[in-house]
SEVEX-368302 format. One line per 4 residues: their letters; for each residue x, y, z of C-alpha. Coordinates in steps of 0.05 Angstrom, whole numbers, plus 32768, in hexadecimal, padded with zeros to 4 digits. Example, Ala and Ser with C-alpha at 12.3 -4.5 7.8 and 13.67 -1.06 7.14 Angstrom:
<atoms>
AS = 80F6:7FA6:809C  8111:7FEB:808F
</atoms>
This chain:
<atoms>
XXXX = 870C:8021:8692  8701:802D:8648  8707:8077:8653  874A:806E:8676
XXXX = 8764:8044:863C  8751:807B:8609  8775:80B1:8633  87B5:8085:8637
XXXX = 87B2:8079:85EC  87AA:80C4:85DF  87E9:80D1:8609  880E:809A:85E3
XXXX = 87FC:80BA:85A0  880E:8100:85B8  8852:80E8:85D3  8862:80C4:8591
XXXX = 8855:8104:856A  8882:812A:859A  88B7:80F4:8593  88B5:80FB:8546
XXXX = 88BF:8146:854B  88FB:8141:857C  891B:810C:8551  8914:8137:8513
XXXX = 8933:8173:8539  896B:8146:8550  897C:8134:8508  8979:817B:84F0
XXXX = 89A8:8193:8528  89D8:815A:8518  89DA:8171:84D0  89E6:81BA:84E2
XXXX = 8A1B:81A5:8513  8A42:8183:84DE  8A3F:81C3:84B4  8A54:81EE:84F0
XXXX = 8A8F:81C0:84FE  8AA6:81C6:84B6  8AA3:8211:84B8  8ACB:8215:84F9
XXXX = 8B01:81E6:84DB  8B06:8211:849D  8B0A:8251:84C7  8B40:823B:84F8
XXXX = 8B7D:8241:84C8  8B6B:8289:84BB  8B65:82A1:8503  8BA3:8278:8514
XXXX = 8BCC:829D:84E0  8BAE:82E0:84F7  8BC4:82D2:853F  8C0A:82C3:8527
XXXX = 8C0F:8305:8500  8BF4:832C:853B  8C27:8309:856A  8C5F:831F:853D
XXXX = 8C47:8365:8538  8C3A:836D:8582  8C84:835F:8593  8C95:83A4:857A
XXXX = 8C9A:83DE:85AB  8C6D:8408:857E  8C34:83D7:8589  8C2F:83E4:85D4
XXXX = 8C0E:8428:85C8  8BDC:8410:8598  8B95:8421:85B2  8B7D:83DA:85A7
XXXX = 8BB8:83BC:85CC  8BC7:83EE:8602  8BAD:83E0:8648  8B83:8417:8667
XXXX = 8B57:8421:86A5  8B18:83F9:86A4  8ADF:8427:86B0  8AAA:8402:8687
XXXX = 8AA4:83B9:8670  8A7C:83A0:8636  8A63:8359:863C  8A50:8336:85FA
XXXX = 8A22:82FA:860A  8A1C:82CC:85CE  89DD:82A1:85D5  89AA:828C:859E
XXXX = 8966:829E:8583  8942:825D:8595  893A:8230:85D0  8937:81E3:85D6
XXXX = 8983:81E3:85DA  898C:81C8:8621  89B4:81F5:864E  89D6:821A:8615
XXXX = 89B3:825D:8622  89AB:8258:866D  89F7:824A:8676  8A07:828B:864F
XXXX = 89D5:82B3:867A  89F2:8297:86BB  8A39:82A8:86A7  8A23:82EE:8693
XXXX = 8A03:82F8:86D7  8A41:82DE:86FA  8A70:830C:86D4  8A41:8348:86DE
XXXX = 8A40:833B:8729  8A8C:8337:872B  8A95:8376:8702  8AAE:83AF:872E
XXXX = 8AA7:83E4:86F8  8A6E:83FE:86CC  8A55:83CD:8698  8A27:83C3:865C
XXXX = 8A0F:8386:8637  8A0B:8375:85ED  89DE:8338:85E8  89E3:830D:85A9
XXXX = 89A6:82E4:859A  895E:82EC:85B1  8965:82C2:85EF  89A1:82EB:8608
XXXX = 897B:832C:85F7  893D:8317:861E  8966:8303:865B  898D:8344:865A
XXXX = 894D:836D:8657  892F:8343:8690  896B:834F:86BC  8969:8399:86AA
XXXX = 89B2:839A:8692  89C8:83DA:866C  89C8:83C6:8623  89F8:83DF:85ED
XXXX = 89BC:83DD:85BB  8972:83D0:85C3  8970:83AD:8580  896E:835F:8582
XXXX = 89AA:8343:855F  8996:82FF:8541  89C9:82CB:8532  89B4:829B:84FB
XXXX = 89C9:8252:84F1  89ED:8262:84B0  8A11:829E:84CE  8A3F:82C5:84A0
XXXX = 8A72:82FB:84B3  8A49:8330:848F  8A0F:8323:84BE  8A36:8337:84FD
XXXX = 8A6A:8365:84DE  8A46:83A6:84F2  8A3E:838E:853B  8A87:837B:8541
XXXX = 8A9E:83BE:8522  8A71:83E3:8551  8A95:83C0:858C  8ADA:83D6:8571
XXXX = 8AC2:841D:8563  8AA3:8426:85A9  8AE2:840B:85C8  8B0E:843D:85A3
XXXX = 8ADC:8474:85B6  8AE4:8461:8600  8A9B:844F:8606  8AB5:8412:862C
XXXX = 8AFB:83FA:863D  8AF4:83AF:863B  8ACD:837E:8611  8ABE:8337:862A
XXXX = 8A9D:8303:85FD  8A74:82CB:8620  8A65:828F:85F4  8A61:8244:85F3
XXXX = 8AA3:8222:85DB  8A95:81E4:85B3  8AC2:81A9:85CB  8A9B:816F:85AF
XXXX = 8A52:8158:85A5  8A4B:814B:85EE  8A76:8183:860E  8A6B:81CE:8604
XXXX = 8A8B:81FB:8638  8A79:8244:8648  8AB5:8271:863B  8AC1:82BB:8647
XXXX = 8AF8:82DC:861C  8B12:8321:8620  8B19:833A:85D8  8B27:8384:85E7
XXXX = 8B5C:839B:85F7  8B7D:8367:85CD  8BAB:833A:85F5  8BEE:8328:85D4
XXXX = 8BE7:82E4:85B5  8C17:82B2:85D3  8C56:82A5:85AB  8C5F:825F:8594
XXXX = 8C9B:823A:8577  8C78:823B:8532  8C75:8286:8530  8C98:82A1:84F1
XXXX = 8CBF:82E2:84EA  8C9D:8312:84BA  8CB8:834D:8494  8C84:8384:8494
XXXX = 8C81:83BB:8460  8C6D:83FB:8484  8C68:8411:84CD  8C4F:83E1:8503
XXXX = 8C18:8411:8519  8BFC:8418:84D3  8BFC:83CC:84C9  8BDC:83C3:850E
XXXX = 8BA6:83F6:84FD  8B90:83C6:84C4  8BA2:8382:84E1  8B86:8389:8529
XXXX = 8B3E:839A:8516  8B3C:8360:84E5  8B59:8333:851B  8B26:834A:854F
XXXX = 8AEB:8345:851F  8AFD:82FF:850A  8B0D:82E8:8551  8AC7:82FD:8567
XXXX = 8AA8:82DE:8528  8ACD:829D:853A  8AAC:829F:8580  8A67:82A5:855A
XXXX = 8A77:8268:8531  8A8E:8241:856E  8A4E:8254:8593  8A23:823F:8557
XXXX = 8A42:81F9:8556  8A37:81F4:85A2  89EE:8207:8598  89E2:81D0:8564
XXXX = 8A06:819C:858F  89DD:81B0:85CE  899C:81AE:85A6  89AD:816B:8586
XXXX = 89BC:814C:85CC  897C:816D:85EA  8950:8151:85B3  8970:810C:85B8
XXXX = 8963:810B:8602  891B:8122:85F6  8912:80EB:85C2  892C:80B6:85F3
XXXX = 88FF:80CF:862B  88C4:80CD:85FD  88D4:8084:85EB  88D6:8073:8636
XXXX = 8894:8097:8641  8873:8072:8607  888A:802F:8621  886D:803F:8667
XXXX = 882C:8056:8649  8825:801A:861D  882E:7FED:865A  87F6:8015:867F
XXXX = 87CA:8011:8641  87D3:7FC4:863B  87C4:7FBC:8685  8785:7FE6:8681
XXXX = 876E:7FC2:8642  877A:7F7F:8664  8753:7F95:86A2  871A:7FAA:8676
XXXX = 8717:7F66:8653  871A:7F43:8697  86E3:7F6D:86B1  86B7:7F5C:8674
</atoms>
């Protein structure tokens, strides 16, 4: 009876230590989420203005023949799967992997995969998907544009070189702390942004094609970077919720184990 009490007490102590770790991780993720939300809010005005400019430029007849805007036969598709480097984030990574598999199965043409994050890279290797690069592309918590600029520029260059004819980005869209939806967006070829009532009329100095040659790559690069920021906020929210649930479950387990311990202790006293 005494041996059973010791085992229960050891489990209680181990569960309490686990609870302390999950609670700390929950607090860290909550802090990082606030920072990620702030960065997204600061970034939105820029991408909104970029969309407005591209919308105005794309109304011109000259824009229809631009290689980044023109539609062409889809011979090969590049899927960019944005996951993260670490686990313990609930269904964050698994949802991306499931959506990638679904789109690959639906793809009727040739395809390749560019995994972003260690978890996506390992999954793509496990499924034997053809990779754009064998190098693992890590995505840090304090992600800056300079960290992913080369990757994004490589996508644009390969598209212009006809290495693939369509680029689809799969990522988790941050709605709020409880909801993160998996979204797949086609970034190449560039779709004409929807015109809104707030669109302004610009006077451009120079030819439309020359301006698009400069503006479109900037628009594409920053749109994809925006998806990375959105995904990072979703990761922190998912990990925060996952760690909160783990802490709550540990509390319930501790309560159950303490009840068992008290019963075993009372039984031992009664037996004596």
